[in-house]
N, C-alpha and C positions, 0 to 999 in steps of 0.2 A: 504494500500500500504506500503510495507516495506521501512524502511529508508535506507539511504546509508550505515550506520554503520551495520545494520542488514544484508544487502546484502554482505558487505565485510566479516562479520563474517561467513556467510553461505559459501561463496566461499573459505575462509580459511579452514573451517572445511572439505569441500569437497576435497580440495587440500591435506590436511593432511591425510584424509582417503585414498585417492588414493596412496599417498606415502607409507603409512603403508601397503596397499594391495600389492604394487609392491615389497616392501622389504620382505614381507612374502612369496610371490611367488619365489623370488630370493633365499631365504634361503631354501625353500622347494626343489627347483631344485638342489641347492648345496648339500643338505642332500641326495637326491636321487642319485646323482652322487657319493657321498662318499660311500653310501651303495653298489652301483653297483661295485665300485672299490674294496671295502673291500670284497665283495662276490667273485669277480674274484680272488683276492689274496688268499682267503681261499680255493677256488677251486684248484688253482695252488699248494698250500701247501699240500692239501689233496692228489692230484695226485702224487706229489713228494714223500710224505710219503708212499703211496701205492707202488710206484716203488722201493723205498729203501727196504721195507719189502719183496717184491717179490724177489729182488736180494739176500737178506739175507737168504731167504728160499732155494735158489739155492746153496748157499755155505754151505757145510757140515763142521761142526767143526772137527778138527783133535784131536784124542785121544792121551794122553801122558801116557797110561798105561804101555807101554814097556820100559820106561826110568826110 
């Protein structure tokens, strides 16, 4: 039969393991959210760049040969 000290130690270890598990899950969720936000920002930036390039192709440069 385990002693009171052994039971206390076991409960403490279980509590610490649970806290570590919770923190790891929280960090994982935070990182997932950051990746999703970063991916969304990259997607917006890429679309913005594509729009700018498309507009630049529409504008034809004027020649200064006659001056």
